[in-house]
C-alpha positions as CSV (number, residue, x, y, z in Angstrom):
1,M,11.3,-17.5,22.5
2,K,14.5,-19.1,21.6
3,P,17.4,-16.7,20.5
4,A,17.5,-15.9,16.8
5,A,21.0,-17.1,16.4
6,E,20.1,-20.5,17.8
7,L,17.3,-21.0,15.5
8,A,19.5,-19.8,12.5
9,R,21.8,-22.7,13.3
10,L,19.1,-25.1,12.4
11,A,19.1,-24.0,8.7
12,H,21.1,-25.6,5.9
13,T,21.8,-24.4,2.4
14,P,20.0,-26.6,-0.1
15,F,22.9,-27.1,-2.5
16,P,26.3,-28.7,-1.7
17,G,29.8,-26.8,-2.1
18,Q,29.2,-23.9,0.2
19,S,32.2,-22.2,1.7
20,E,32.6,-21.6,5.5
21,A,32.5,-17.9,4.8
22,Y,29.2,-18.2,2.9
23,R,27.7,-20.5,5.6
24,A,28.8,-18.1,8.4
25,A,27.4,-15.0,6.6
26,R,24.1,-16.8,5.7
27,E,23.6,-17.9,9.2
28,A,24.1,-14.4,10.6
29,L,21.8,-13.0,8.0
30,L,19.2,-15.7,8.8
31,A,19.4,-14.4,12.5
32,E,18.8,-10.9,11.5
33,E,15.8,-12.1,9.3
34,I,14.2,-13.9,12.2
35,E,14.7,-10.7,14.4
36,F,13.2,-8.7,11.6
37,R,10.2,-11.0,11.4
38,R,9.7,-10.7,15.1
39,H,10.0,-7.0,15.0
40,M,7.4,-6.9,12.3
41,T,5.1,-9.0,14.4
42,R,5.4,-6.6,17.2
43,L,4.9,-3.6,14.9
44,V,1.6,-5.2,13.5
45,A,0.4,-5.8,17.0
46,Q,1.1,-2.2,18.0
47,R,-0.8,-1.0,15.0
48,R,-3.8,-3.1,15.8
49,A,-3.7,-1.9,19.3
50,L,-4.1,1.9,18.2
51,P,-6.8,3.7,20.3
52,P,-9.8,4.9,18.4
53,G,-8.8,7.5,15.8
54,P,-10.5,10.8,15.0
55,I,-14.0,10.8,13.8
56,I,-14.2,12.0,10.1
57,E,-16.6,14.8,10.5
58,K,-16.6,16.2,6.9
59,D,-19.0,14.8,4.4
60,Y,-16.7,13.7,1.6
61,R,-18.6,12.6,-1.4
62,F,-17.6,9.9,-4.0
63,R,-19.1,8.4,-7.2
64,D,-19.0,4.6,-7.5
65,A,-19.1,2.3,-10.5
66,S,-22.9,2.5,-10.8
67,G,-22.7,6.3,-11.1
68,A,-24.3,6.8,-7.7
69,E,-23.1,9.4,-5.2
70,R,-21.9,8.0,-1.9
71,G,-20.6,9.0,1.4
72,L,-17.5,7.7,3.1
73,I,-19.5,5.3,5.2
74,D,-21.3,4.0,2.2
75,L,-17.9,2.6,0.8
76,F,-17.7,0.1,3.6
77,G,-20.4,-2.2,2.3
78,R,-20.9,-5.1,4.5
79,H,-17.5,-4.6,6.2
80,D,-16.4,-2.7,9.3
81,T,-13.0,-1.9,7.8
82,L,-12.4,0.2,4.7
83,V,-8.8,0.2,3.0
84,T,-8.4,3.1,0.6
85,Y,-5.7,3.8,-2.0
86,F,-5.7,7.3,-3.6
87,W,-3.8,6.9,-6.9
88,M,-2.2,9.6,-9.0
89,F,-4.7,9.7,-12.0
90,G,-6.2,13.1,-12.0
91,P,-8.2,14.5,-15.0
92,Q,-5.1,16.6,-16.0
93,R,-2.9,13.4,-16.5
94,E,-2.9,11.6,-19.8
95,E,-1.9,8.3,-18.0
96,P,-1.7,7.4,-14.3
97,C,1.4,7.3,-12.3
98,P,3.6,4.3,-13.3
99,M,4.4,3.6,-9.7
100,C,0.7,3.5,-8.6
101,T,0.0,1.4,-11.5
102,N,2.7,-1.1,-10.4
103,W,1.4,-1.2,-7.0
104,L,-2.2,-1.7,-8.1
105,G,-1.2,-4.4,-10.5
106,A,0.1,-6.4,-7.6
107,V,-3.0,-5.7,-5.4
108,E,-5.2,-6.7,-8.2
109,G,-4.0,-10.2,-7.8
110,N,-5.2,-10.3,-4.2
111,A,-8.2,-7.9,-4.5
112,A,-10.9,-10.8,-4.4
113,D,-9.3,-12.4,-1.4
114,I,-8.9,-9.0,0.4
115,A,-12.6,-8.3,-0.3
116,Q,-13.6,-11.2,1.7
117,R,-12.2,-9.5,4.8
118,V,-12.3,-5.8,4.4
119,A,-13.6,-3.2,1.9
120,L,-11.0,-2.2,-0.7
121,K,-11.6,1.0,-2.8
122,I,-9.3,2.7,-5.2
123,L,-9.9,6.4,-5.2
124,G,-9.1,8.8,-8.1
125,R,-10.0,12.3,-9.2
126,S,-10.7,11.0,-12.7
127,S,-14.1,9.6,-13.5
128,V,-14.8,6.0,-12.7
129,E,-15.3,5.4,-16.4
130,R,-11.7,6.6,-17.0
131,Q,-10.2,4.7,-14.3
132,R,-12.0,1.5,-15.3
133,G,-11.1,2.1,-18.9
134,F,-7.3,2.1,-18.0
135,A,-7.9,-1.0,-15.6
136,T,-9.4,-2.8,-18.6
137,S,-6.4,-2.1,-20.6
138,R,-4.2,-3.7,-18.0
139,G,-6.4,-6.8,-17.6
140,W,-7.6,-5.8,-14.1
141,K,-11.1,-7.0,-13.2
142,D,-11.3,-7.2,-9.3
143,L,-10.3,-3.6,-8.1
144,D,-13.1,-1.3,-7.3
145,F,-12.6,2.1,-8.5
146,V,-14.2,5.3,-7.0
147,Q,-14.1,8.9,-8.1
148,T,-13.7,11.6,-5.5
149,I,-16.2,14.4,-6.1
150,G,-14.5,17.6,-5.8
151,D,-11.0,18.0,-4.3
152,D,-11.7,18.5,-0.7
153,Y,-10.7,14.9,0.1
154,A,-7.3,15.1,-1.6
155,R,-6.6,18.6,-0.3
156,D,-7.4,17.7,3.2
157,L,-5.1,14.8,3.1
158,G,-2.4,17.0,1.8
159,I,-1.9,15.0,-1.4
160,L,-3.1,17.6,-3.8
161,M,-0.9,20.7,-4.4
162,E,-1.8,24.1,-5.6
163,D,-0.1,23.4,-9.0
164,G,-2.0,20.3,-9.5
165,A,0.6,17.8,-8.6
166,E,-0.8,14.8,-6.7
167,Y,0.7,12.1,-4.4
168,P,-0.7,8.8,-3.4
169,A,-2.3,8.0,0.0
170,L,-3.0,4.7,1.7
171,V,-5.6,5.2,4.4
172,V,-7.7,2.7,6.5
173,Y,-10.9,3.6,8.1
174,R,-12.9,1.8,10.7
175,R,-16.8,2.0,11.1
176,D,-18.0,3.1,14.5
177,G,-21.8,2.7,14.5
178,D,-23.1,5.3,12.0
179,R,-19.8,7.1,12.0
180,V,-16.4,6.7,10.5
181,R,-13.0,6.8,12.3
182,L,-9.6,7.1,10.9
183,F,-7.7,3.7,12.0
184,W,-4.3,4.2,10.2
185,A,-2.8,6.3,7.5
186,S,0.6,6.3,5.9
187,E,2.4,9.2,7.4
188,M,5.9,8.7,6.1
189,T,6.9,11.7,4.2
190,G,9.8,12.8,1.9
191,E,11.3,14.5,5.0
192,M,11.4,11.1,6.8
193,A,13.3,9.4,4.1
194,D,16.8,8.2,5.0
195,P,19.7,9.5,2.9
196,G,19.9,8.0,-0.6
197,Q,16.4,6.4,-0.2
198,D,13.0,7.2,-1.6
199,P,10.3,7.7,1.1
200,R,8.5,4.4,1.8
201,D,6.5,2.6,4.5
202,A,7.9,0.0,6.7
203,P,7.4,-2.9,6.0
204,D,7.4,-2.2,2.4
205,I,4.1,-3.4,0.9
206,A,5.1,-3.0,-2.7
207,S,5.9,-6.4,-4.1
208,L,8.2,-5.0,-6.8
209,W,10.6,-3.8,-4.3
210,S,10.4,-6.8,-1.9
211,I,11.3,-9.1,-4.8
212,L,14.3,-6.8,-5.9
213,D,15.4,-6.7,-2.3
214,L,16.1,-10.6,-2.5
215,T,18.5,-10.1,-5.4
216,P,22.3,-9.3,-5.4
217,E,21.6,-6.0,-7.3
218,G,18.9,-4.9,-4.9
219,R,16.9,-1.8,-5.7
220,P,18.6,-0.1,-8.7
221,E,19.2,3.5,-8.0
222,G,17.2,5.9,-10.0
223,W,15.2,3.1,-11.6
224,Y,11.4,3.1,-11.6
225,P,8.8,0.9,-13.4
226,K,7.1,2.1,-16.5
227,L,3.6,1.8,-17.9
228,R,5.0,-0.2,-20.8
229,Y,8.2,-1.7,-22.0
């Protein structure tokens, strides 16, 4: 591949009047953006090349929108890959986590497209009716909510604390015949966060932060989205 700096020199700012300093800095940034794109491509390929993960031996149970009890493998439907997001909306909460809500609001816009390729299930400890009721209040119609039966699933993932506190979890599973294997799970914990930053995955899949990263102000320190404004 051509050097990133060489490719960056092919770009031009769409409006006249730029200073030499702006052009030089923008060109240097563009070279970094190209390198980041290439690194991200390598990262994604490395993830796809993971060897088979552990078989899920425990019989976790779930309740779907029809009220039927299901096993983990039943959540795949016609697909061989299952993407799950456990959101912080347990029965003890009056309302779900604003950050989870923000993330799901963005995923809602792509849920119908995602479902063409993989199964996508949103898991929560509250009843499906309660989860769907909140979804309706937000205008969501394409996300598929599932209730975890009991707390084994959340506890085994390490996202349900003894005091009832919850954490979100993004987990991808792969069908292996009549068995289910872990493919990938977000494993970046608070202990892995860099100084002054919240723990987050890389690349950051939350569109809110990706948009704010494009702005001069960046991610505002100490600011988080709310359920209503």
